[in-house]
C-alpha positions as a Markdown table, in Angstrom:
| # | Residue | x | y | z |
|---|---|---|---|---|
| 1 | Met | 6.8 | -53.2 | 64.7 |
| 2 | Ile | 7.5 | -50.5 | 62.1 |
| 3 | Ser | 4.5 | -49.6 | 60.0 |
| 4 | Gln | 4.5 | -49.7 | 56.2 |
| 5 | Thr | 3.8 | -45.9 | 56.2 |
| 6 | Thr | 7.0 | -45.3 | 58.3 |
| 7 | Met | 9.0 | -47.5 | 55.9 |
| 8 | Ala | 7.7 | -45.6 | 52.9 |
| 9 | Ser | 8.5 | -42.3 | 54.5 |
| 10 | Asp | 12.1 | -43.4 | 55.4 |
| 11 | Gly | 12.6 | -44.8 | 51.9 |
| 12 | Ala | 11.7 | -41.5 | 50.3 |
| 13 | Gly | 14.0 | -39.7 | 52.7 |
| 14 | Val | 17.0 | -41.9 | 51.8 |
| 15 | Ser | 16.2 | -41.4 | 48.1 |
| 16 | Asp | 16.0 | -37.6 | 48.4 |
| 17 | Thr | 19.3 | -37.6 | 50.3 |
| 18 | Ser | 21.0 | -39.7 | 47.6 |
| 19 | Glu | 19.7 | -37.5 | 44.8 |
| 20 | Asn | 20.9 | -34.3 | 46.6 |
| 21 | Glu | 24.3 | -35.8 | 47.2 |
| 22 | Gln | 24.5 | -36.7 | 43.5 |
| 23 | Leu | 23.5 | -33.2 | 42.4 |
| 24 | Gln | 26.0 | -31.7 | 44.8 |
| 25 | Arg | 28.8 | -33.9 | 43.3 |
| 26 | Leu | 27.8 | -32.8 | 39.8 |
| 27 | Arg | 27.7 | -29.2 | 40.7 |
| 28 | Val | 31.2 | -29.5 | 42.2 |
| 29 | Glu | 32.4 | -31.1 | 39.0 |
| 30 | Ile | 30.8 | -28.3 | 36.9 |
| 31 | Asp | 32.5 | -25.7 | 39.1 |
| 32 | Arg | 35.8 | -27.4 | 38.6 |
| 33 | Ile | 35.3 | -27.6 | 34.8 |
| 34 | Asp | 34.3 | -23.9 | 34.7 |
| 35 | Thr | 37.6 | -23.0 | 36.5 |
| 36 | Glu | 39.6 | -25.0 | 34.0 |
| 37 | Leu | 37.7 | -23.3 | 31.1 |
| 38 | Leu | 38.3 | -19.9 | 32.5 |
| 39 | Ala | 42.1 | -20.6 | 32.7 |
| 40 | Leu | 42.1 | -21.9 | 29.1 |
| 41 | Ile | 40.2 | -18.9 | 27.9 |
| 42 | Ser | 42.6 | -16.6 | 29.6 |
| 43 | Arg | 45.5 | -18.5 | 28.0 |
| 44 | Arg | 43.9 | -18.1 | 24.6 |
| 45 | Ala | 43.4 | -14.4 | 25.1 |
| 46 | Glu | 47.0 | -14.0 | 26.1 |
| 47 | Ala | 48.1 | -15.9 | 22.9 |
| 48 | Ala | 45.9 | -13.5 | 20.9 |
| 49 | Gln | 47.7 | -10.5 | 22.4 |
| 50 | Gln | 51.0 | -12.1 | 21.5 |
| 51 | Val | 49.9 | -12.6 | 17.9 |
| 52 | Ala | 49.0 | -8.9 | 17.8 |
| 53 | Glu | 52.5 | -8.0 | 19.1 |
| 54 | Val | 54.2 | -10.2 | 16.5 |
| 55 | Lys | 52.0 | -8.8 | 13.6 |
| 56 | Thr | 52.8 | -5.2 | 14.7 |
| 57 | Arg | 56.5 | -5.8 | 14.8 |
| 58 | Cys | 56.6 | -7.5 | 11.4 |
| 59 | Ala | 54.2 | -5.1 | 9.6 |
| 60 | Gly | 56.9 | -2.7 | 8.5 |
| 61 | Gln | 55.4 | 0.4 | 6.9 |
| 62 | Gly | 52.1 | -1.2 | 5.8 |
| 63 | Pro | 48.8 | -1.5 | 7.8 |
| 64 | Val | 48.5 | -4.4 | 10.2 |
| 65 | Val | 45.7 | -6.9 | 9.3 |
| 66 | Phe | 44.5 | -8.5 | 12.5 |
| 67 | Tyr | 41.3 | -10.2 | 11.2 |
| 68 | Arg | 41.9 | -12.9 | 8.6 |
| 69 | Pro | 38.6 | -14.4 | 7.3 |
| 70 | Glu | 40.4 | -17.5 | 5.9 |
| 71 | Arg | 42.1 | -18.2 | 9.3 |
| 72 | Glu | 38.7 | -18.0 | 11.1 |
| 73 | Ala | 37.1 | -20.3 | 8.6 |
| 74 | Gln | 39.8 | -22.9 | 9.0 |
| 75 | Val | 39.5 | -22.7 | 12.8 |
| 76 | Leu | 35.7 | -23.1 | 12.8 |
| 77 | Lys | 35.9 | -26.0 | 10.2 |
| 78 | Arg | 38.3 | -27.8 | 12.5 |
| 79 | Ile | 36.1 | -27.2 | 15.5 |
| 80 | Arg | 33.1 | -28.7 | 13.6 |
| 81 | Glu | 35.0 | -31.7 | 12.6 |
| 82 | Gln | 36.3 | -32.3 | 16.1 |
| 83 | Asn | 33.1 | -31.7 | 18.0 |
| 84 | Pro | 32.3 | -34.8 | 20.0 |
| 85 | Gly | 28.8 | -33.6 | 21.1 |
| 86 | Pro | 26.4 | -33.5 | 22.8 |
| 87 | Leu | 26.2 | -29.8 | 21.7 |
| 88 | Pro | 25.3 | -29.6 | 18.0 |
| 89 | Asp | 27.8 | -28.1 | 15.6 |
| 90 | Glu | 25.9 | -24.9 | 15.2 |
| 91 | Arg | 26.0 | -24.2 | 18.9 |
| 92 | Val | 29.7 | -25.0 | 19.2 |
| 93 | Val | 30.5 | -22.8 | 16.3 |
| 94 | Thr | 28.6 | -19.9 | 17.9 |
| 95 | Leu | 30.4 | -20.3 | 21.2 |
| 96 | Phe | 33.8 | -20.4 | 19.5 |
| 97 | Arg | 33.0 | -17.4 | 17.2 |
| 98 | Glu | 32.1 | -15.3 | 20.3 |
| 99 | Leu | 35.4 | -16.4 | 22.0 |
| 100 | Met | 37.3 | -15.5 | 18.8 |
| 101 | Ser | 35.5 | -12.2 | 18.7 |
| 102 | Ala | 36.4 | -11.3 | 22.3 |
| 103 | Cys | 40.0 | -12.3 | 21.8 |
| 104 | Leu | 40.3 | -10.3 | 18.5 |
| 105 | Ala | 39.0 | -7.2 | 20.3 |
| 106 | Leu | 42.1 | -7.4 | 22.5 |
| 107 | Glu | 44.2 | -7.2 | 19.3 |
| 108 | Gln | 42.0 | -4.6 | 17.5 |
| 109 | Pro | 38.3 | -3.8 | 18.1 |
| 110 | Leu | 36.7 | -4.2 | 14.7 |
| 111 | Arg | 34.2 | -1.6 | 13.3 |
| 112 | Ile | 31.6 | -3.3 | 11.0 |
| 113 | Ala | 29.3 | -1.2 | 8.8 |
| 114 | Tyr | 25.9 | -2.7 | 8.1 |
| 115 | Leu | 22.5 | -1.7 | 6.7 |
| 116 | Gly | 20.7 | -0.1 | 9.6 |
| 117 | Pro | 19.2 | 1.1 | 11.8 |
| 118 | Gln | 19.5 | -1.3 | 14.7 |
| 119 | Gly | 17.4 | -4.5 | 14.4 |
| 120 | Thr | 17.9 | -5.4 | 10.7 |
| 121 | Phe | 18.7 | -8.8 | 9.5 |
| 122 | Thr | 21.9 | -7.4 | 8.2 |
| 123 | Gln | 22.9 | -6.6 | 11.7 |
| 124 | Asp | 22.1 | -10.1 | 12.7 |
| 125 | Ala | 24.3 | -11.4 | 9.9 |
| 126 | Ala | 27.2 | -9.1 | 11.0 |
| 127 | Val | 26.9 | -10.4 | 14.6 |
| 128 | Lys | 26.9 | -14.0 | 13.2 |
| 129 | Gln | 30.1 | -13.3 | 11.3 |
| 130 | Phe | 32.0 | -11.1 | 13.7 |
| 131 | Gly | 30.5 | -11.8 | 17.2 |
| 132 | His | 29.2 | -9.3 | 19.7 |
| 133 | Ala | 32.6 | -7.8 | 20.5 |
| 134 | Ala | 32.8 | -6.0 | 17.2 |
| 135 | Glu | 31.4 | -2.5 | 17.0 |
| 136 | Gly | 28.5 | -2.1 | 14.7 |
| 137 | Leu | 28.2 | 1.0 | 12.5 |
| 138 | Ala | 24.6 | 1.3 | 11.2 |
| 139 | Gln | 24.3 | 2.9 | 7.8 |
| 140 | Ala | 21.2 | 4.3 | 6.1 |
| 141 | Thr | 21.7 | 2.6 | 2.7 |
| 142 | Ile | 23.6 | -0.2 | 1.0 |
| 143 | Arg | 25.7 | 2.3 | -0.8 |
| 144 | Asp | 26.6 | 3.9 | 2.5 |
| 145 | Val | 27.9 | 0.6 | 3.8 |
| 146 | Phe | 30.2 | 0.4 | 0.7 |
| 147 | Arg | 31.3 | 4.0 | 1.2 |
| 148 | Ala | 32.1 | 3.6 | 4.9 |
| 149 | Thr | 34.1 | 0.5 | 4.2 |
| 150 | Ala | 36.0 | 1.9 | 1.2 |
| 151 | Gln | 36.9 | 5.1 | 3.0 |
| 152 | Gly | 38.2 | 3.2 | 6.1 |
| 153 | Glu | 35.4 | 4.3 | 8.5 |
| 154 | Ala | 34.7 | 0.6 | 9.0 |
| 155 | His | 37.1 | -2.3 | 8.7 |
| 156 | Tyr | 34.5 | -4.4 | 7.0 |
| 157 | Gly | 30.9 | -4.1 | 5.8 |
| 158 | Val | 28.0 | -6.5 | 5.5 |
| 159 | Val | 25.4 | -6.2 | 2.8 |
| 160 | Pro | 22.5 | -8.4 | 1.6 |
| 161 | Val | 23.1 | -9.9 | -1.9 |
| 162 | Glu | 20.6 | -12.8 | -2.4 |
| 163 | Asn | 17.4 | -14.3 | -1.0 |
| 164 | Ser | 16.4 | -17.8 | -1.6 |
| 165 | Ala | 12.8 | -16.8 | -2.5 |
| 166 | Glu | 13.2 | -13.4 | -4.2 |
| 167 | Gly | 16.6 | -13.6 | -5.8 |
| 168 | Met | 19.3 | -11.0 | -6.1 |
| 169 | Val | 19.6 | -7.6 | -4.4 |
| 170 | Ser | 20.5 | -5.6 | -7.6 |
| 171 | Gln | 21.8 | -2.5 | -5.7 |
| 172 | Thr | 24.5 | -4.7 | -4.0 |
| 173 | Leu | 25.6 | -6.2 | -7.4 |
| 174 | Asp | 25.7 | -2.8 | -9.2 |
| 175 | Thr | 27.6 | -1.1 | -6.3 |
| 176 | Leu | 30.2 | -3.9 | -6.2 |
| 177 | Val | 31.5 | -3.1 | -9.7 |
| 178 | Asp | 32.9 | 0.3 | -8.8 |
| 179 | Ala | 33.1 | 0.2 | -5.0 |
| 180 | Gly | 36.9 | -0.3 | -4.6 |
| 181 | Val | 36.5 | -3.1 | -2.1 |
| 182 | Tyr | 36.7 | -6.9 | -2.2 |
| 183 | Ile | 34.3 | -9.6 | -1.2 |
| 184 | Cys | 36.0 | -11.2 | 1.9 |
| 185 | Gly | 33.3 | -13.6 | 3.1 |
| 186 | Glu | 29.7 | -14.6 | 3.0 |
| 187 | Val | 27.0 | -15.3 | 5.6 |
| 188 | Glu | 23.8 | -17.3 | 5.2 |
| 189 | Leu | 21.0 | -16.4 | 7.6 |
| 190 | Pro | 17.6 | -18.1 | 8.0 |
| 191 | Ile | 15.0 | -15.4 | 7.8 |
| 192 | His | 11.8 | -15.4 | 9.9 |
| 193 | His | 9.4 | -12.5 | 9.5 |
| 194 | His | 7.0 | -11.4 | 12.1 |
| 195 | Leu | 4.1 | -8.9 | 12.0 |
| 196 | Leu | 4.8 | -6.3 | 14.7 |
| 197 | Gly | 2.7 | -3.5 | 16.3 |
| 198 | Leu | 2.3 | -1.4 | 19.4 |
| 199 | Pro | 0.5 | -3.0 | 22.3 |
| 200 | Gly | -3.1 | -1.6 | 22.5 |
| 201 | Arg | -3.1 | -0.6 | 18.8 |
| 202 | Pro | -6.4 | -0.5 | 16.8 |
| 203 | Gln | -7.5 | -3.8 | 15.5 |
| 204 | Arg | -7.4 | -2.6 | 11.8 |
| 205 | Pro | -4.1 | -1.0 | 10.8 |
| 206 | Arg | -3.9 | 1.9 | 8.4 |
| 207 | Glu | -0.6 | 0.9 | 6.8 |
| 208 | Leu | 1.8 | -2.0 | 6.5 |
| 209 | Val | 5.5 | -1.0 | 6.3 |
| 210 | Ser | 8.6 | -3.1 | 5.6 |
| 211 | His | 11.5 | -3.5 | 3.2 |
| 212 | Gln | 10.4 | -4.4 | -0.4 |
| 213 | Gln | 12.1 | -7.8 | -0.2 |
| 214 | Ser | 10.2 | -8.7 | 3.0 |
| 215 | Leu | 6.9 | -7.6 | 1.6 |
| 216 | Ala | 7.6 | -9.9 | -1.4 |
| 217 | Gln | 8.6 | -12.8 | 0.8 |
| 218 | Cys | 5.3 | -12.6 | 2.8 |
| 219 | Arg | 3.0 | -11.7 | -0.1 |
| 220 | Asn | 0.7 | -14.8 | 0.3 |
| 221 | Trp | 0.3 | -14.2 | 4.0 |
| 222 | Ile | -0.4 | -10.5 | 3.4 |
| 223 | Ala | -3.0 | -11.3 | 0.7 |
| 224 | Thr | -4.8 | -13.6 | 3.0 |
| 225 | His | -4.7 | -11.6 | 6.3 |
| 226 | Leu | -4.3 | -8.0 | 5.3 |
| 227 | Pro | -5.6 | -7.8 | 1.7 |
| 228 | Glu | -6.9 | -4.2 | 1.9 |
| 229 | Val | -4.1 | -2.6 | 4.0 |
| 230 | His | -1.9 | -0.2 | 2.1 |
| 231 | Gln | 1.7 | -1.4 | 1.8 |
| 232 | Arg | 4.6 | 1.0 | 2.0 |
| 233 | Pro | 8.2 | -0.1 | 1.3 |
| 234 | Val | 11.1 | 1.5 | 3.3 |
| 235 | Asn | 14.9 | 1.1 | 3.4 |
| 236 | Ser | 15.0 | -1.6 | 6.0 |
| 237 | Asn | 12.8 | -3.7 | 8.3 |
| 238 | Ala | 14.3 | -2.0 | 11.3 |
| 239 | Glu | 13.2 | 1.4 | 9.9 |
| 240 | Ala | 9.7 | -0.1 | 9.5 |
| 241 | Ala | 9.7 | -1.3 | 13.1 |
| 242 | Arg | 10.9 | 2.1 | 14.3 |
| 243 | Ala | 8.0 | 3.8 | 12.3 |
| 244 | Ala | 5.5 | 1.3 | 13.8 |
| 245 | Ala | 6.7 | 2.2 | 17.3 |
| 246 | Gln | 5.8 | 5.8 | 16.7 |
| 247 | Asp | 2.4 | 5.3 | 15.2 |
| 248 | Pro | -0.2 | 2.8 | 16.5 |
| 249 | Gln | -2.0 | 2.9 | 13.1 |
| 250 | Leu | 1.1 | 1.2 | 11.5 |
| 251 | Val | 2.2 | -2.4 | 11.6 |
| 252 | Ala | 5.6 | -3.6 | 10.4 |
| 253 | Ile | 7.2 | -6.8 | 9.1 |
| 254 | Ala | 10.5 | -7.2 | 10.9 |
| 255 | Ser | 12.5 | -9.6 | 13.1 |
| 256 | Ser | 12.1 | -10.6 | 16.7 |
| 257 | Thr | 15.3 | -8.5 | 17.4 |
| 258 | Ala | 13.6 | -5.4 | 16.1 |
| 259 | Ala | 10.5 | -6.1 | 18.2 |
| 260 | Glu | 12.6 | -6.2 | 21.4 |
| 261 | Ile | 14.6 | -3.0 | 20.4 |
| 262 | Tyr | 11.5 | -0.9 | 19.5 |
| 263 | Gly | 9.1 | -2.2 | 22.2 |
| 264 | Leu | 6.7 | -3.9 | 19.8 |
| 265 | Glu | 4.7 | -7.0 | 20.3 |
| 266 | Val | 4.5 | -9.9 | 17.8 |
| 267 | Ile | 1.0 | -10.0 | 16.3 |
| 268 | Ala | 1.8 | -13.0 | 14.0 |
| 269 | Ala | 5.0 | -15.0 | 13.9 |
| 270 | Asn | 6.9 | -16.6 | 11.0 |
| 271 | Ile | 4.7 | -15.2 | 8.3 |
| 272 | Glu | 7.2 | -15.8 | 5.5 |
| 273 | Asp | 5.7 | -17.8 | 2.6 |
| 274 | Leu | 8.6 | -20.3 | 2.5 |
| 275 | Ala | 9.7 | -22.0 | 5.7 |
| 276 | Asp | 13.3 | -22.4 | 4.6 |
| 277 | Asn | 13.6 | -18.7 | 3.6 |
| 278 | Thr | 17.3 | -17.8 | 3.7 |
| 279 | Thr | 19.3 | -14.6 | 2.8 |
| 280 | Arg | 22.9 | -14.6 | 1.8 |
| 281 | Phe | 25.0 | -11.6 | 2.8 |
| 282 | Leu | 28.5 | -10.5 | 1.6 |
| 283 | Val | 31.3 | -9.4 | 3.8 |
| 284 | Ile | 33.3 | -6.6 | 2.1 |
| 285 | Gly | 36.7 | -5.1 | 3.0 |
| 286 | Gly | 39.8 | -3.5 | 1.6 |
| 287 | Val | 42.1 | -6.5 | 1.9 |
| 288 | Ala | 42.0 | -9.6 | -0.3 |
| 289 | Thr | 41.4 | -12.9 | 1.4 |
| 290 | Glu | 43.9 | -15.8 | 1.2 |
| 291 | Pro | 42.8 | -19.4 | 0.4 |
| 292 | Ser | 41.0 | -21.2 | 3.2 |
| 293 | Gly | 40.7 | -24.6 | 1.5 |
| 294 | His | 36.9 | -24.2 | 0.9 |
| 295 | Asp | 36.4 | -21.1 | -1.1 |
| 296 | Lys | 34.3 | -19.3 | -3.6 |
| 297 | Thr | 35.1 | -16.7 | -6.2 |
| 298 | Ser | 33.0 | -13.9 | -7.6 |
| 299 | Val | 33.7 | -12.2 | -11.0 |
| 300 | Val | 32.0 | -10.0 | -13.5 |
| 301 | Leu | 32.3 | -11.0 | -17.2 |
| 302 | Ser | 31.8 | -8.5 | -20.0 |
| 303 | Met | 32.0 | -9.6 | -23.7 |
| 304 | Ala | 31.1 | -8.6 | -27.2 |
| 305 | Asn | 27.5 | -9.1 | -28.2 |
| 306 | Arg | 27.8 | -12.0 | -30.6 |
| 307 | Pro | 26.1 | -15.4 | -31.0 |
| 308 | Gly | 27.5 | -18.0 | -28.6 |
| 309 | Ala | 29.7 | -15.6 | -26.6 |
| 310 | Leu | 28.3 | -16.5 | -23.2 |
| 311 | His | 28.2 | -20.2 | -24.2 |
| 312 | Asp | 31.9 | -20.1 | -25.1 |
| 313 | Ala | 32.8 | -18.3 | -21.8 |
| 314 | Leu | 30.9 | -20.7 | -19.7 |
| 315 | Gly | 32.5 | -23.6 | -21.6 |
| 316 | Val | 35.9 | -22.6 | -20.1 |
| 317 | Phe | 34.6 | -23.3 | -16.6 |
| 318 | Ala | 33.1 | -26.6 | -17.7 |
| 319 | Arg | 36.4 | -27.8 | -19.3 |
| 320 | Ser | 38.3 | -26.7 | -16.2 |
| 321 | Gly | 36.1 | -28.7 | -13.9 |
| 322 | Ile | 35.0 | -25.6 | -12.0 |
| 323 | Gly | 31.4 | -25.7 | -10.7 |
| 324 | Leu | 29.3 | -22.5 | -11.0 |
| 325 | Thr | 27.1 | -21.6 | -8.1 |
| 326 | Arg | 25.4 | -18.5 | -9.5 |
| 327 | Leu | 24.9 | -16.7 | -12.8 |
| 328 | Glu | 23.2 | -13.3 | -12.8 |
| 329 | Thr | 22.7 | -10.8 | -15.6 |
| 330 | Arg | 22.7 | -7.0 | -15.0 |
| 331 | Pro | 22.6 | -4.1 | -17.5 |
| 332 | Ala | 26.0 | -2.4 | -18.2 |
| 333 | Arg | 25.1 | 1.1 | -17.1 |
| 334 | Asn | 27.7 | 2.7 | -19.4 |
| 335 | Arg | 26.3 | 1.0 | -22.6 |
| 336 | Pro | 22.6 | 0.8 | -23.6 |
| 337 | Trp | 21.4 | -2.8 | -24.2 |
| 338 | Ala | 24.7 | -4.2 | -23.1 |
| 339 | Tyr | 25.0 | -6.6 | -20.1 |
| 340 | Arg | 27.4 | -7.8 | -17.4 |
| 341 | Phe | 27.3 | -11.4 | -16.1 |
| 342 | Phe | 27.9 | -11.8 | -12.4 |
| 343 | Ile | 29.3 | -15.3 | -11.8 |
| 344 | Asp | 30.1 | -17.2 | -8.5 |
| 345 | Phe | 32.1 | -20.4 | -8.8 |
| 346 | Glu | 33.9 | -22.9 | -6.6 |
| 347 | Gly | 37.6 | -22.3 | -5.8 |
| 348 | His | 40.0 | -19.4 | -5.0 |
| 349 | Arg | 41.7 | -17.1 | -7.4 |
| 350 | Ala | 45.1 | -18.6 | -6.4 |
| 351 | Asp | 44.0 | -22.1 | -7.3 |
| 352 | Pro | 45.9 | -23.2 | -10.5 |
| 353 | Lys | 42.8 | -24.4 | -12.4 |
| 354 | Val | 41.0 | -21.1 | -11.6 |
| 355 | Ala | 44.0 | -19.0 | -12.7 |
| 356 | Cys | 44.2 | -21.0 | -15.9 |
| 357 | Ala | 40.5 | -20.5 | -16.6 |
| 358 | Ile | 40.8 | -16.7 | -16.1 |
| 359 | Asp | 43.8 | -16.6 | -18.4 |
| 360 | Glu | 41.8 | -18.5 | -21.1 |
| 361 | Leu | 38.9 | -16.1 | -20.8 |
| 362 | Ser | 41.3 | -13.2 | -21.4 |
| 363 | Thr | 42.5 | -14.7 | -24.6 |
| 364 | Met | 38.9 | -14.9 | -25.8 |
| 365 | Asn | 38.5 | -11.1 | -25.4 |
| 366 | Val | 36.3 | -11.6 | -22.4 |
| 367 | Glu | 36.8 | -8.9 | -19.8 |
| 368 | Val | 37.1 | -10.4 | -16.3 |
| 369 | Gln | 36.6 | -8.2 | -13.2 |
| 370 | Trp | 37.6 | -10.1 | -10.0 |
| 371 | Leu | 35.3 | -9.1 | -7.1 |
| 372 | Gly | 36.9 | -11.4 | -4.5 |
| 373 | Ser | 37.7 | -14.9 | -3.4 |
| 374 | Tyr | 36.5 | -15.8 | 0.0 |
| 375 | Pro | 35.6 | -18.7 | 2.4 |
| 376 | Cys | 32.2 | -20.3 | 1.8 |
| 377 | Ala | 29.6 | -19.6 | 4.3 |
| 378 | Ala | 29.9 | -21.5 | 7.6 |
| 379 | Leu | 27.0 | -22.7 | 9.8 |
């Protein structure tokens, strides 16, 4: 007679064998799929090289433009629409952006200027837009990003322009007016701030360092937890992290990326006052962007200081059925007590109703400076 204990043991053995066989079949299937994926990726890379050859032959005397923001936006939009799951759209877009970045590097490795040093949110935005295959060129200031892009040291630049909690970055707006570059794209990045310091630091820091915007975005947390600590603004969060890595008496507000780069530990995570804190970045470059089908346009309006002037100008957009997404006022630096109006609206400069609206504004003695038309931010 076979005992119940023996039967239970034999049953477990049969079950384990069955599960192992099932896992082995799945692993074989995954290996087969990986082989197919590798072959398809190689075919895509070869096609990208052929695109580069065609562009080079057809370029004539002018410079060859390998990266087209509108084309990338169209591809990623199609990928999102065709995504069957189970991976969420954001993950799929990230995978394809990295694939496109690697393939583009075969055509032309892109140089991207960003507000440095390494570890800033602006660098994170540049990677989100261009992928890891692009070469990052860290710049000391926002103006340096514009200069490097305008002078051709970088193919494109990335600069912060707006935070959902603290509003506009005025230096970016003011520099746009005379920079000699176009807005070619935009990136929206969720922002999570962390308090960072050296391991083994004193319990009470002497000073808190960070970018002015970050200090403002965490003001309630700071008032509660570090009310008596002196605050010192610096050019970037990464600069703050680098300073904290050199002085145990300092703590910094910066990103988890900066913590890894500069060997700091996270003392407190996600200390931003608003959980949905988001920063918008602009991609700038020397070549205007063609329509993608889902675009935004940025302009600067200047007009005579008379009653109703701004109302009349904004009425043109309303009558044309053009939705405004942002209106910001900045002083006109060449005239005391005069102002410029920075406006973002839906549509591309090439759209007929947008072109008609711009023409109508010109007949009203409104000076319109076009800053760029570009694809709306993707995921």
